[in-house]
C-alpha beads as a LAMMPS data file, in Angstrom:
LAMMPS data file: protein, C-alpha beads

61 atoms
60 bonds

1 atom types
1 bond types

-500.0 500.0 xlo xhi
-500.0 500.0 ylo yhi
-500.0 500.0 zlo zhi

Masses

1 110.0

Atoms # bond

1 1 1 6.893 22.317 -7.390
2 1 1 3.094 22.479 -7.472
3 1 1 3.129 23.231 -11.206
4 1 1 5.517 20.317 -11.743
5 1 1 3.228 18.013 -9.768
6 1 1 0.153 19.143 -11.754
7 1 1 2.009 18.570 -15.021
8 1 1 2.913 15.000 -14.068
9 1 1 -0.410 14.105 -12.445
10 1 1 -2.122 12.889 -15.664
11 1 1 0.688 10.359 -16.095
12 1 1 0.624 9.062 -12.521
13 1 1 -0.894 5.695 -11.676
14 1 1 -2.157 6.715 -8.241
15 1 1 -1.136 5.122 -4.982
16 1 1 2.185 6.049 -3.438
17 1 1 5.561 4.755 -2.413
18 1 1 5.354 1.560 -0.384
19 1 1 8.438 2.530 1.635
20 1 1 6.572 5.536 3.041
21 1 1 3.239 3.960 3.904
22 1 1 1.691 3.976 7.334
23 1 1 0.433 0.497 8.170
24 1 1 -2.412 1.984 10.208
25 1 1 -3.882 3.610 7.095
26 1 1 -5.251 0.564 5.289
27 1 1 -6.938 2.715 2.629
28 1 1 -3.532 3.868 1.399
29 1 1 -2.096 0.362 1.739
30 1 1 -4.927 -0.935 -0.465
31 1 1 -4.416 1.868 -2.984
32 1 1 -0.681 1.260 -3.195
33 1 1 -0.906 -2.484 -3.738
34 1 1 -3.866 -2.073 -6.131
35 1 1 -4.928 -5.353 -7.777
36 1 1 -2.439 -7.355 -5.720
37 1 1 -3.927 -6.383 -2.363
38 1 1 -6.504 -9.195 -2.101
39 1 1 -3.902 -11.827 -2.978
40 1 1 -1.423 -10.376 -0.478
41 1 1 -4.083 -10.381 2.262
42 1 1 -4.744 -14.079 1.579
43 1 1 -1.021 -14.857 1.784
44 1 1 -0.719 -12.821 4.984
45 1 1 -3.656 -14.637 6.596
46 1 1 -2.226 -18.017 5.691
47 1 1 1.438 -17.534 6.623
48 1 1 1.326 -14.794 9.281
49 1 1 -2.063 -14.962 11.038
50 1 1 -0.569 -13.541 14.237
51 1 1 0.798 -10.498 12.352
52 1 1 4.352 -11.113 13.535
53 1 1 5.765 -9.282 10.520
54 1 1 4.191 -5.852 10.955
55 1 1 6.192 -3.033 9.456
56 1 1 5.154 0.327 8.045
57 1 1 3.877 -1.213 4.808
58 1 1 1.954 -3.842 6.704
59 1 1 -0.954 -5.696 5.170
60 1 1 -3.417 -6.334 7.953
61 1 1 -4.570 -9.969 8.193

Bonds

1 1 1 2
2 1 2 3
3 1 3 4
4 1 4 5
5 1 5 6
6 1 6 7
7 1 7 8
8 1 8 9
9 1 9 10
10 1 10 11
11 1 11 12
12 1 12 13
13 1 13 14
14 1 14 15
15 1 15 16
16 1 16 17
17 1 17 18
18 1 18 19
19 1 19 20
20 1 20 21
21 1 21 22
22 1 22 23
23 1 23 24
24 1 24 25
25 1 25 26
26 1 26 27
27 1 27 28
28 1 28 29
29 1 29 30
30 1 30 31
31 1 31 32
32 1 32 33
33 1 33 34
34 1 34 35
35 1 35 36
36 1 36 37
37 1 37 38
38 1 38 39
39 1 39 40
40 1 40 41
41 1 41 42
42 1 42 43
43 1 43 44
44 1 44 45
45 1 45 46
46 1 46 47
47 1 47 48
48 1 48 49
49 1 49 50
50 1 50 51
51 1 51 52
52 1 52 53
53 1 53 54
54 1 54 55
55 1 55 56
56 1 56 57
57 1 57 58
58 1 58 59
59 1 59 60
60 1 60 61
């Protein structure tokens, strides 16, 4: 498995699977959403300032 992972690593884009993110780890959330993160934060601040919708892949307002 490790050899398989190393072989695929040069082709990976980084980040991870959004369904397995921990909302408390904003560094990983940022990495997973990449260039879209800033836009998603702005949307979150505008439409959910109270953070009502807070799931595992949460974008903190």
